[in-house]
CHARMM-style PDB file with segment names, atoms N, HN, CA, C and O in Angstrom:
ATOM      1  N   UNK     1     -16.500 116.226  82.241  1.00  0.00      PROA
ATOM      2  CA  UNK     1     -16.913 116.507  83.621  1.00  0.00      PROA
ATOM      3  C   UNK     1     -17.052 118.000  83.774  1.00  0.00      PROA
ATOM      4  O   UNK     1     -16.124 118.754  83.483  1.00  0.00      PROA
ATOM      5  N   UNK     2     -18.220 118.428  84.234  1.00  0.00      PROA
ATOM      6  HN  UNK     2     -18.974 117.816  84.470  1.00  0.00      PROA
ATOM      7  CA  UNK     2     -18.488 119.866  84.413  1.00  0.00      PROA
ATOM      8  C   UNK     2     -17.841 120.335  85.705  1.00  0.00      PROA
ATOM      9  O   UNK     2     -17.937 119.689  86.749  1.00  0.00      PROA
ATOM     10  N   UNK     3     -17.180 121.480  85.602  1.00  0.00      PROA
ATOM     11  HN  UNK     3     -17.102 122.005  84.755  1.00  0.00      PROA
ATOM     12  CA  UNK     3     -16.562 122.082  86.783  1.00  0.00      PROA
ATOM     13  C   UNK     3     -17.564 123.086  87.374  1.00  0.00      PROA
ATOM     14  O   UNK     3     -18.004 124.023  86.707  1.00  0.00      PROA
ATOM     15  N   UNK     4     -17.906 122.854  88.644  1.00  0.00      PROA
ATOM     16  HN  UNK     4     -17.549 122.093  89.185  1.00  0.00      PROA
ATOM     17  CA  UNK     4     -18.894 123.702  89.331  1.00  0.00      PROA
ATOM     18  C   UNK     4     -18.207 124.804  90.095  1.00  0.00      PROA
ATOM     19  O   UNK     4     -17.094 124.629  90.591  1.00  0.00      PROA
ATOM     20  N   UNK     5     -18.873 125.949  90.190  1.00  0.00      PROA
ATOM     21  HN  UNK     5     -19.777 126.091  89.787  1.00  0.00      PROA
ATOM     22  CA  UNK     5     -18.347 126.993  91.064  1.00  0.00      PROA
ATOM     23  C   UNK     5     -18.590 126.575  92.505  1.00  0.00      PROA
ATOM     24  O   UNK     5     -19.365 125.656  92.773  1.00  0.00      PROA
ATOM     25  N   UNK     6     -17.932 127.246  93.418  1.00  0.00      PROA
ATOM     26  HN  UNK     6     -17.303 127.992  93.200  1.00  0.00      PROA
ATOM     27  CA  UNK     6     -18.098 126.902  94.841  1.00  0.00      PROA
ATOM     28  C   UNK     6     -19.569 126.995  95.269  1.00  0.00      PROA
ATOM     29  O   UNK     6     -20.069 126.132  95.990  1.00  0.00      PROA
ATOM     30  N   UNK     7     -20.251 128.052  94.817  1.00  0.00      PROA
ATOM     31  HN  UNK     7     -19.845 128.753  94.231  1.00  0.00      PROA
ATOM     32  CA  UNK     7     -21.658 128.241  95.178  1.00  0.00      PROA
ATOM     33  C   UNK     7     -22.519 127.130  94.611  1.00  0.00      PROA
ATOM     34  O   UNK     7     -23.386 126.601  95.306  1.00  0.00      PROA
ATOM     35  N   UNK     8     -22.285 126.765  93.336  1.00  0.00      PROA
ATOM     36  HN  UNK     8     -21.581 127.195  92.771  1.00  0.00      PROA
ATOM     37  CA  UNK     8     -23.050 125.696  92.707  1.00  0.00      PROA
ATOM     38  C   UNK     8     -22.831 124.366  93.440  1.00  0.00      PROA
ATOM     39  O   UNK     8     -23.771 123.598  93.643  1.00  0.00      PROA
ATOM     40  N   UNK     9     -21.600 124.110  93.827  1.00  0.00      PROA
ATOM     41  HN  UNK     9     -20.836 124.734  93.662  1.00  0.00      PROA
ATOM     42  CA  UNK     9     -21.292 122.873  94.539  1.00  0.00      PROA
ATOM     43  C   UNK     9     -21.981 122.845  95.910  1.00  0.00      PROA
ATOM     44  O   UNK     9     -22.546 121.825  96.305  1.00  0.00      PROA
ATOM     45  N   UNK    10     -21.930 123.955  96.620  1.00  0.00      PROA
ATOM     46  HN  UNK    10     -21.471 124.784  96.299  1.00  0.00      PROA
ATOM     47  CA  UNK    10     -22.607 124.021  97.931  1.00  0.00      PROA
ATOM     48  C   UNK    10     -24.101 123.811  97.804  1.00  0.00      PROA
ATOM     49  O   UNK    10     -24.702 123.118  98.625  1.00  0.00      PROA
ATOM     50  N   UNK    11     -24.714 124.405  96.777  1.00  0.00      PROA
ATOM     51  HN  UNK    11     -24.225 124.967  96.110  1.00  0.00      PROA
ATOM     52  CA  UNK    11     -26.142 124.215  96.549  1.00  0.00      PROA
ATOM     53  C   UNK    11     -26.467 122.773  96.216  1.00  0.00      PROA
ATOM     54  O   UNK    11     -27.470 122.232  96.680  1.00  0.00      PROA
ATOM     55  N   UNK    12     -25.611 122.146  95.405  1.00  0.00      PROA
ATOM     56  HN  UNK    12     -24.796 122.586  95.028  1.00  0.00      PROA
ATOM     57  CA  UNK    12     -25.822 120.770  95.020  1.00  0.00      PROA
ATOM     58  C   UNK    12     -25.704 119.835  96.237  1.00  0.00      PROA
ATOM     59  O   UNK    12     -26.435 118.851  96.348  1.00  0.00      PROA
ATOM     60  N   UNK    13     -24.777 120.158  97.139  1.00  0.00      PROA
ATOM     61  HN  UNK    13     -24.183 120.957  97.048  1.00  0.00      PROA
ATOM     62  CA  UNK    13     -24.534 119.314  98.317  1.00  0.00      PROA
ATOM     63  C   UNK    13     -25.573 119.490  99.405  1.00  0.00      PROA
ATOM     64  O   UNK    13     -25.735 118.615 100.256  1.00  0.00      PROA
ATOM     65  N   UNK    14     -26.286 120.621  99.389  1.00  0.00      PROA
ATOM     66  HN  UNK    14     -26.155 121.331  98.698  1.00  0.00      PROA
ATOM     67  CA  UNK    14     -27.229 120.892 100.458  1.00  0.00      PROA
ATOM     68  C   UNK    14     -28.254 119.755 100.567  1.00  0.00      PROA
ATOM     69  O   UNK    14     -29.001 119.486  99.627  1.00  0.00      PROA
ATOM     70  N   UNK    15     -28.274 119.100 101.722  1.00  0.00      PROA
ATOM     71  HN  UNK    15     -27.667 119.318 102.486  1.00  0.00      PROA
ATOM     72  CA  UNK    15     -29.228 118.029 101.946  1.00  0.00      PROA
ATOM     73  C   UNK    15     -28.839 116.711 101.293  1.00  0.00      PROA
ATOM     74  O   UNK    15     -29.617 115.758 101.331  1.00  0.00      PROA
ATOM     75  N   UNK    16     -27.674 116.636 100.703  1.00  0.00      PROA
ATOM     76  HN  UNK    16     -27.042 117.410 100.672  1.00  0.00      PROA
ATOM     77  CA  UNK    16     -27.242 115.409 100.046  1.00  0.00      PROA
ATOM     78  C   UNK    16     -25.846 115.046 100.555  1.00  0.00      PROA
ATOM     79  O   UNK    16     -24.839 115.451  99.974  1.00  0.00      PROA
ATOM     80  N   UNK    17     -25.799 114.296 101.621  1.00  0.00      PROA
ATOM     81  HN  UNK    17     -26.617 113.967 102.093  1.00  0.00      PROA
ATOM     82  CA  UNK    17     -24.551 113.967 102.264  1.00  0.00      PROA
ATOM     83  C   UNK    17     -23.642 113.146 101.366  1.00  0.00      PROA
ATOM     84  O   UNK    17     -22.423 113.314 101.404  1.00  0.00      PROA
ATOM     85  N   UNK    18     -24.214 112.259 100.559  1.00  0.00      PROA
ATOM     86  HN  UNK    18     -25.204 112.123 100.528  1.00  0.00      PROA
ATOM     87  CA  UNK    18     -23.387 111.444  99.665  1.00  0.00      PROA
ATOM     88  C   UNK    18     -22.692 112.303  98.600  1.00  0.00      PROA
ATOM     89  O   UNK    18     -21.528 112.086  98.262  1.00  0.00      PROA
ATOM     90  N   UNK    19     -23.434 113.273  98.088  1.00  0.00      PROA
ATOM     91  HN  UNK    19     -24.379 113.450  98.362  1.00  0.00      PROA
ATOM     92  CA  UNK    19     -22.855 114.149  97.064  1.00  0.00      PROA
ATOM     93  C   UNK    19     -21.744 114.998  97.683  1.00  0.00      PROA
ATOM     94  O   UNK    19     -20.719 115.234  97.044  1.00  0.00      PROA
ATOM     95  N   UNK    20     -21.937 115.453  98.911  1.00  0.00      PROA
ATOM     96  HN  UNK    20     -22.770 115.261  99.431  1.00  0.00      PROA
ATOM     97  CA  UNK    20     -20.908 116.232  99.614  1.00  0.00      PROA
ATOM     98  C   UNK    20     -19.663 115.380  99.810  1.00  0.00      PROA
ATOM     99  O   UNK    20     -18.548 115.849  99.580  1.00  0.00      PROA
ATOM    100  N   UNK    21     -19.844 114.127 100.234  1.00  0.00      PROA
ATOM    101  HN  UNK    21     -20.750 113.746 100.420  1.00  0.00      PROA
ATOM    102  CA  UNK    21     -18.719 113.224 100.435  1.00  0.00      PROA
ATOM    103  C   UNK    21     -17.995 112.968  99.108  1.00  0.00      PROA
ATOM    104  O   UNK    21     -16.766 112.982  99.037  1.00  0.00      PROA
ATOM    105  N   UNK    22     -18.771 112.741  98.089  1.00  0.00      PROA
ATOM    106  HN  UNK    22     -19.769 112.729  98.146  1.00  0.00      PROA
ATOM    107  CA  UNK    22     -18.189 112.486  96.747  1.00  0.00      PROA
ATOM    108  C   UNK    22     -17.353 113.697  96.303  1.00  0.00      PROA
ATOM    109  O   UNK    22     -16.238 113.540  95.806  1.00  0.00      PROA
ATOM    110  N   UNK    23     -17.890 114.877  96.483  1.00  0.00      PROA
ATOM    111  HN  UNK    23     -18.796 115.005  96.887  1.00  0.00      PROA
ATOM    112  CA  UNK    23     -17.169 116.095  96.062  1.00  0.00      PROA
ATOM    113  C   UNK    23     -15.877 116.274  96.869  1.00  0.00      PROA
ATOM    114  O   UNK    23     -14.845 116.639  96.306  1.00  0.00      PROA
ATOM    115  N   UNK    24     -15.926 116.025  98.156  1.00  0.00      PROA
ATOM    116  HN  UNK    24     -16.765 115.728  98.613  1.00  0.00      PROA
ATOM    117  CA  UNK    24     -14.728 116.147  99.000  1.00  0.00      PROA
ATOM    118  C   UNK    24     -13.687 115.115  98.571  1.00  0.00      PROA
ATOM    119  O   UNK    24     -12.493 115.412  98.529  1.00  0.00      PROA
ATOM    120  N   UNK    25     -14.142 113.903  98.252  1.00  0.00      PROA
ATOM    121  HN  UNK    25     -15.112 113.661  98.287  1.00  0.00      PROA
ATOM    122  CA  UNK    25     -13.239 112.844  97.836  1.00  0.00      PROA
ATOM    123  C   UNK    25     -12.572 113.222  96.523  1.00  0.00      PROA
ATOM    124  O   UNK    25     -11.361 113.060  96.373  1.00  0.00      PROA
ATOM    125  N   UNK    26     -13.343 113.718  95.582  1.00  0.00      PROA
ATOM    126  HN  UNK    26     -14.327 113.850  95.704  1.00  0.00      PROA
ATOM    127  CA  UNK    26     -12.785 114.129  94.298  1.00  0.00      PROA
ATOM    128  C   UNK    26     -11.778 115.281  94.449  1.00  0.00      PROA
ATOM    129  O   UNK    26     -10.744 115.304  93.781  1.00  0.00      PROA
ATOM    130  N   UNK    27     -12.097 116.228  95.331  1.00  0.00      PROA
ATOM    131  HN  UNK    27     -12.937 116.209  95.873  1.00  0.00      PROA
ATOM    132  CA  UNK    27     -11.208 117.362  95.571  1.00  0.00      PROA
ATOM    133  C   UNK    27      -9.901 116.880  96.213  1.00  0.00      PROA
ATOM    134  O   UNK    27      -8.817 117.341  95.857  1.00  0.00      PROA
ATOM    135  N   UNK    28     -10.021 115.959  97.150  1.00  0.00      PROA
ATOM    136  HN  UNK    28     -10.902 115.585  97.439  1.00  0.00      PROA
ATOM    137  CA  UNK    28      -8.803 115.415  97.807  1.00  0.00      PROA
ATOM    138  C   UNK    28      -7.943 114.656  96.773  1.00  0.00      PROA
ATOM    139  O   UNK    28      -6.718 114.777  96.787  1.00  0.00      PROA
ATOM    140  N   UNK    29      -8.559 113.902  95.906  1.00  0.00      PROA
ATOM    141  HN  UNK    29      -9.554 113.804  95.894  1.00  0.00      PROA
ATOM    142  CA  UNK    29      -7.818 113.183  94.872  1.00  0.00      PROA
ATOM    143  C   UNK    29      -7.119 114.168  93.940  1.00  0.00      PROA
ATOM    144  O   UNK    29      -5.968 113.961  93.555  1.00  0.00      PROA
ATOM    145  N   UNK    30      -7.814 115.224  93.586  1.00  0.00      PROA
ATOM    146  HN  UNK    30      -8.749 115.392  93.899  1.00  0.00      PROA
ATOM    147  CA  UNK    30      -7.241 116.247  92.699  1.00  0.00      PROA
ATOM    148  C   UNK    30      -6.013 116.885  93.367  1.00  0.00      PROA
ATOM    149  O   UNK    30      -4.982 117.094  92.727  1.00  0.00      PROA
ATOM    150  N   UNK    31      -6.143 117.184  94.649  1.00  0.00      PROA
ATOM    151  HN  UNK    31      -6.981 117.014  95.169  1.00  0.00      PROA
ATOM    152  CA  UNK    31      -5.042 117.776  95.379  1.00  0.00      PROA
ATOM    153  C   UNK    31      -3.846 116.840  95.457  1.00  0.00      PROA
ATOM    154  O   UNK    31      -2.704 117.273  95.303  1.00  0.00      PROA
ATOM    155  N   UNK    32      -4.107 115.551  95.697  1.00  0.00      PROA
ATOM    156  HN  UNK    32      -5.034 115.200  95.822  1.00  0.00      PROA
ATOM    157  CA  UNK    32      -3.029 114.574  95.764  1.00  0.00      PROA
ATOM    158  C   UNK    32      -2.334 114.435  94.391  1.00  0.00      PROA
ATOM    159  O   UNK    32      -1.113 114.298  94.312  1.00  0.00      PROA
ATOM    160  N   UNK    33      -3.133 114.473  93.324  1.00  0.00      PROA
ATOM    161  HN  UNK    33      -4.125 114.584  93.387  1.00  0.00      PROA
ATOM    162  CA  UNK    33      -2.567 114.385  91.973  1.00  0.00      PROA
ATOM    163  C   UNK    33      -1.661 115.599  91.705  1.00  0.00      PROA
ATOM    164  O   UNK    33      -0.587 115.460  91.120  1.00  0.00      PROA
ATOM    165  N   UNK    34      -2.101 116.779  92.134  1.00  0.00      PROA
ATOM    166  HN  UNK    34      -2.974 116.892  92.609  1.00  0.00      PROA
ATOM    167  CA  UNK    34      -1.302 117.983  91.961  1.00  0.00      PROA
ATOM    168  C   UNK    34      -0.002 117.879  92.743  1.00  0.00      PROA
ATOM    169  O   UNK    34       1.069 118.199  92.228  1.00  0.00      PROA
ATOM    170  N   UNK    35      -0.100 117.431  93.984  1.00  0.00      PROA
ATOM    171  HN  UNK    35      -0.970 117.171  94.402  1.00  0.00      PROA
ATOM    172  CA  UNK    35       1.091 117.286  94.821  1.00  0.00      PROA
ATOM    173  C   UNK    35       2.076 116.286  94.226  1.00  0.00      PROA
ATOM    174  O   UNK    35       3.288 116.503  94.259  1.00  0.00      PROA
ATOM    175  N   UNK    36       1.551 115.194  93.684  1.00  0.00      PROA
ATOM    176  HN  UNK    36       0.567 115.018  93.658  1.00  0.00      PROA
ATOM    177  CA  UNK    36       2.412 114.176  93.059  1.00  0.00      PROA
ATOM    178  C   UNK    36       3.114 114.750  91.829  1.00  0.00      PROA
ATOM    179  O   UNK    36       4.297 114.496  91.601  1.00  0.00      PROA
ATOM    180  N   UNK    37       2.364 115.532  91.037  1.00  0.00      PROA
ATOM    181  HN  UNK    37       1.403 115.739  91.222  1.00  0.00      PROA
ATOM    182  CA  UNK    37       2.972 116.143  89.842  1.00  0.00      PROA
ATOM    183  C   UNK    37       4.057 117.138  90.246  1.00  0.00      PROA
ATOM    184  O   UNK    37       5.119 117.178  89.625  1.00  0.00      PROA
ATOM    185  N   UNK    38       3.802 117.938  91.276  1.00  0.00      PROA
ATOM    186  HN  UNK    38       2.939 117.906  91.780  1.00  0.00      PROA
ATOM    187  CA  UNK    38       4.811 118.883  91.751  1.00  0.00      PROA
ATOM    188  C   UNK    38       6.053 118.167  92.242  1.00  0.00      PROA
ATOM    189  O   UNK    38       7.174 118.591  91.960  1.00  0.00      PROA
ATOM    190  N   UNK    39       5.857 117.076  92.980  1.00  0.00      PROA
ATOM    191  HN  UNK    39       4.947 116.731  93.209  1.00  0.00      PROA
ATOM    192  CA  UNK    39       6.989 116.309  93.506  1.00  0.00      PROA
ATOM    193  C   UNK    39       7.798 115.727  92.347  1.00  0.00      PROA
ATOM    194  O   UNK    39       9.029 115.730  92.383  1.00  0.00      PROA
ATOM    195  N   UNK    40       7.107 115.228  91.321  1.00  0.00      PROA
ATOM    196  HN  UNK    40       6.108 115.225  91.292  1.00  0.00      PROA
ATOM    197  CA  UNK    40       7.803 114.690  90.148  1.00  0.00      PROA
ATOM    198  C   UNK    40       8.620 115.783  89.447  1.00  0.00      PROA
ATOM    199  O   UNK    40       9.750 115.534  89.028  1.00  0.00      PROA
ATOM    200  N   UNK    41       8.060 116.984  89.317  1.00  0.00      PROA
ATOM    201  HN  UNK    41       7.142 117.187  89.657  1.00  0.00      PROA
ATOM    202  CA  UNK    41       8.780 118.080  88.691  1.00  0.00      PROA
ATOM    203  C   UNK    41      10.018 118.449  89.490  1.00  0.00      PROA
ATOM    204  O   UNK    41      11.078 118.697  88.916  1.00  0.00      PROA
ATOM    205  N   UNK    42       9.889 118.487  90.846  1.00  0.00      PROA
ATOM    206  HN  UNK    42       9.027 118.286  91.313  1.00  0.00      PROA
ATOM    207  CA  UNK    42      11.034 118.799  91.698  1.00  0.00      PROA
ATOM    208  C   UNK    42      12.137 117.748  91.508  1.00  0.00      PROA
ATOM    209  O   UNK    42      13.317 118.078  91.395  1.00  0.00      PROA
ATOM    210  N   UNK    43      11.722 116.475  91.475  1.00  0.00      PROA
ATOM    211  HN  UNK    43      10.763 116.206  91.567  1.00  0.00      PROA
ATOM    212  CA  UNK    43      12.690 115.395  91.305  1.00  0.00      PROA
ATOM    213  C   UNK    43      13.405 115.519  89.967  1.00  0.00      PROA
ATOM    214  O   UNK    43      14.626 115.378  89.904  1.00  0.00      PROA
ATOM    215  N   UNK    44      12.666 115.780  88.906  1.00  0.00      PROA
ATOM    216  HN  UNK    44      11.674 115.894  88.957  1.00  0.00      PROA
ATOM    217  CA  UNK    44      13.280 115.935  87.578  1.00  0.00      PROA
ATOM    218  C   UNK    44      14.223 117.119  87.551  1.00  0.00      PROA
ATOM    219  O   UNK    44      15.307 117.044  86.972  1.00  0.00      PROA
ATOM    220  N   UNK    45      13.817 118.211  88.175  1.00  0.00      PROA
ATOM    221  HN  UNK    45      12.937 118.272  88.646  1.00  0.00      PROA
ATOM    222  CA  UNK    45      14.657 119.426  88.223  1.00  0.00      PROA
ATOM    223  C   UNK    45      15.958 119.111  88.982  1.00  0.00      PROA
ATOM    224  O   UNK    45      17.046 119.501  88.558  1.00  0.00      PROA
ATOM    225  N   UNK    46      15.824 118.415  90.085  1.00  0.00      PROA
ATOM    226  HN  UNK    46      14.940 118.099  90.429  1.00  0.00      PROA
ATOM    227  CA  UNK    46      17.005 118.064  90.868  1.00  0.00      PROA
ATOM    228  C   UNK    46      17.947 117.171  90.085  1.00  0.00      PROA
ATOM    229  O   UNK    46      19.158 117.392  90.092  1.00  0.00      PROA
ATOM    230  N   UNK    47      17.410 116.169  89.413  1.00  0.00      PROA
ATOM    231  HN  UNK    47      16.427 115.990  89.408  1.00  0.00      PROA
ATOM    232  CA  UNK    47      18.259 115.278  88.575  1.00  0.00      PROA
ATOM    233  C   UNK    47      18.940 116.076  87.478  1.00  0.00      PROA
ATOM    234  O   UNK    47      20.125 115.883  87.208  1.00  0.00      PROA
ATOM    235  N   UNK    48      18.206 116.956  86.856  1.00  0.00      PROA
ATOM    236  HN  UNK    48      17.243 117.112  87.075  1.00  0.00      PROA
ATOM    237  CA  UNK    48      18.769 117.779  85.786  1.00  0.00      PROA
ATOM    238  C   UNK    48      19.902 118.638  86.310  1.00  0.00      PROA
ATOM    239  O   UNK    48      20.943 118.742  85.663  1.00  0.00      PROA
ATOM    240  N   UNK    49      19.722 119.256  87.470  1.00  0.00      PROA
ATOM    241  HN  UNK    49      18.876 119.171  87.996  1.00  0.00      PROA
ATOM    242  CA  UNK    49      20.753 120.091  88.080  1.00  0.00      PROA
ATOM    243  C   UNK    49      21.979 119.284  88.409  1.00  0.00      PROA
ATOM    244  O   UNK    49      23.100 119.736  88.179  1.00  0.00      PROA
ATOM    245  N   UNK    50      21.784 118.079  88.952  1.00  0.00      PROA
ATOM    246  HN  UNK    50      20.873 117.712  89.139  1.00  0.00      PROA
ATOM    247  CA  UNK    50      22.925 117.228  89.295  1.00  0.00      PROA
ATOM    248  C   UNK    50      23.706 116.832  88.053  1.00  0.00      PROA
ATOM    249  O   UNK    50      24.937 116.857  88.063  1.00  0.00      PROA
ATOM    250  N   UNK    51      23.006 116.466  86.981  1.00  0.00      PROA
ATOM    251  HN  UNK    51      22.006 116.446  86.973  1.00  0.00      PROA
ATOM    252  CA  UNK    51      23.667 116.079  85.746  1.00  0.00      PROA
ATOM    253  C   UNK    51      24.430 117.267  85.137  1.00  0.00      PROA
ATOM    254  O   UNK    51      25.550 117.125  84.648  1.00  0.00      PROA
ATOM    255  N   UNK    52      23.797 118.420  85.184  1.00  0.00      PROA
ATOM    256  HN  UNK    52      22.886 118.535  85.581  1.00  0.00      PROA
ATOM    257  CA  UNK    52      24.410 119.619  84.672  1.00  0.00      PROA
ATOM    258  C   UNK    52      25.685 119.961  85.458  1.00  0.00      PROA
ATOM    259  O   UNK    52      26.715 120.310  84.881  1.00  0.00      PROA
ATOM    260  N   UNK    53      25.585 119.851  86.781  1.00  0.00      PROA
ATOM    261  HN  UNK    53      24.748 119.568  87.250  1.00  0.00      PROA
ATOM    262  CA  UNK    53      26.749 120.130  87.660  1.00  0.00      PROA
ATOM    263  C   UNK    53      27.870 119.147  87.406  1.00  0.00      PROA
ATOM    264  O   UNK    53      29.042 119.521  87.372  1.00  0.00      PROA
ATOM    265  N   UNK    54      27.502 117.876  87.226  1.00  0.00      PROA
ATOM    266  HN  UNK    54      26.550 117.572  87.254  1.00  0.00      PROA
ATOM    267  CA  UNK    54      28.513 116.824  86.965  1.00  0.00      PROA
ATOM    268  C   UNK    54      29.198 117.078  85.626  1.00  0.00      PROA
ATOM    269  O   UNK    54      30.417 116.947  85.517  1.00  0.00      PROA
ATOM    270  N   UNK    55      28.437 117.432  84.629  1.00  0.00      PROA
ATOM    271  HN  UNK    55      27.447 117.538  84.717  1.00  0.00      PROA
ATOM    272  CA  UNK    55      28.993 117.712  83.302  1.00  0.00      PROA
ATOM    273  C   UNK    55      29.912 118.932  83.336  1.00  0.00      PROA
ATOM    274  O   UNK    55      30.960 118.943  82.690  1.00  0.00      PROA
ATOM    275  N   UNK    56      29.523 119.943  84.082  1.00  0.00      PROA
ATOM    276  HN  UNK    56      28.672 119.934  84.607  1.00  0.00      PROA
ATOM    277  CA  UNK    56      30.351 121.136  84.200  1.00  0.00      PROA
ATOM    278  C   UNK    56      31.670 120.805  84.902  1.00  0.00      PROA
ATOM    279  O   UNK    56      32.728 121.307  84.523  1.00  0.00      PROA
ATOM    280  N   UNK    57      31.593 119.948  85.937  1.00  0.00      PROA
ATOM    281  HN  UNK    57      30.734 119.540  86.245  1.00  0.00      PROA
ATOM    282  CA  UNK    57      32.802 119.572  86.677  1.00  0.00      PROA
ATOM    283  C   UNK    57      33.753 118.772  85.769  1.00  0.00      PROA
ATOM    284  O   UNK    57      34.965 118.988  85.790  1.00  0.00      PROA
ATOM    285  N   UNK    58      33.204 117.867  84.988  1.00  0.00      PROA
ATOM    286  HN  UNK    58      32.220 117.692  84.970  1.00  0.00      PROA
ATOM    287  CA  UNK    58      34.039 117.080  84.066  1.00  0.00      PROA
ATOM    288  C   UNK    58      34.675 117.992  83.025  1.00  0.00      PROA
ATOM    289  O   UNK    58      35.853 117.841  82.700  1.00  0.00      PROA
ATOM    290  N   UNK    59      33.918 118.916  82.515  1.00  0.00      PROA
ATOM    291  HN  UNK    59      32.961 119.039  82.779  1.00  0.00      PROA
ATOM    292  CA  UNK    59      34.439 119.867  81.525  1.00  0.00      PROA
ATOM    293  C   UNK    59      35.545 120.719  82.126  1.00  0.00      PROA
ATOM    294  O   UNK    59      36.576 120.964  81.500  1.00  0.00      PROA
ATOM    295  N   UNK    60      35.314 121.155  83.325  1.00  0.00      PROA
ATOM    296  HN  UNK    60      34.476 120.956  83.834  1.00  0.00      PROA
ATOM    297  CA  UNK    60      36.313 121.977  84.029  1.00  0.00      PROA
ATOM    298  C   UNK    60      37.587 121.190  84.285  1.00  0.00      PROA
ATOM    299  O   UNK    60      38.689 121.698  84.072  1.00  0.00      PROA
ATOM    300  N   UNK    61      37.443 119.968  84.737  1.00  0.00      PROA
ATOM    301  HN  UNK    61      36.549 119.555  84.910  1.00  0.00      PROA
ATOM    302  CA  UNK    61      38.617 119.107  84.999  1.00  0.00      PROA
ATOM    303  C   UNK    61      39.398 118.832  83.731  1.00  0.00      PROA
ATOM    304  O   UNK    61      40.629 118.868  83.747  1.00  0.00      PROA
ATOM    305  N   UNK    62      38.713 118.558  82.636  1.00  0.00      PROA
ATOM    306  HN  UNK    62      37.714 118.529  82.623  1.00  0.00      PROA
ATOM    307  CA  UNK    62      39.416 118.265  81.394  1.00  0.00      PROA
ATOM    308  C   UNK    62      40.094 119.516  80.859  1.00  0.00      PROA
ATOM    309  O   UNK    62      41.160 119.416  80.251  1.00  0.00      PROA
ATOM    310  N   UNK    63      39.519 120.674  81.063  1.00  0.00      PROA
ATOM    311  HN  UNK    63      38.653 120.756  81.557  1.00  0.00      PROA
ATOM    312  CA  UNK    63      40.156 121.915  80.605  1.00  0.00      PROA
ATOM    313  C   UNK    63      41.411 122.209  81.423  1.00  0.00      PROA
ATOM    314  O   UNK    63      42.406 122.689  80.880  1.00  0.00      PROA
ATOM    315  N   UNK    64      41.371 121.926  82.713  1.00  0.00      PROA
ATOM    316  HN  UNK    64      40.562 121.536  83.154  1.00  0.00      PROA
ATOM    317  CA  UNK    64      42.522 122.147  83.571  1.00  0.00      PROA
ATOM    318  C   UNK    64      43.670 121.185  83.269  1.00  0.00      PROA
ATOM    319  O   UNK    64      44.842 121.555  83.328  1.00  0.00      PROA
ATOM    320  N   UNK    65      43.312 119.955  82.948  1.00  0.00      PROA
ATOM    321  HN  UNK    65      42.360 119.654  82.900  1.00  0.00      PROA
ATOM    322  CA  UNK    65      44.362 118.978  82.714  1.00  0.00      PROA
ATOM    323  C   UNK    65      44.869 119.008  81.275  1.00  0.00      PROA
ATOM    324  O   UNK    65      45.892 118.399  80.962  1.00  0.00      PROA
ATOM    325  N   UNK    66      44.174 119.696  80.424  1.00  0.00      PROA
ATOM    326  HN  UNK    66      43.343 120.191  80.678  1.00  0.00      PROA
ATOM    327  CA  UNK    66      44.545 119.721  79.015  1.00  0.00      PROA
ATOM    328  C   UNK    66      45.408 120.807  78.659  1.00  0.00      PROA
ATOM    329  OT1 UNK    66      45.792 120.936  77.497  1.00  0.00      PROA
TER     330      UNK     66
END
């Protein structure tokens, strides 16, 4: 799939409402995919932080009791 510059896209859309709608739809889908990927990364980071914190707490507790 060829990536068009903004100017090329505007020229392509001029007088072609269906092409303009298609381009907007594709751009919206791309944005939603990016947002979903960012959300997934945040979730993974949060899980990793929680596991790391839990492991550190267990290590700390065992060192204190040992």
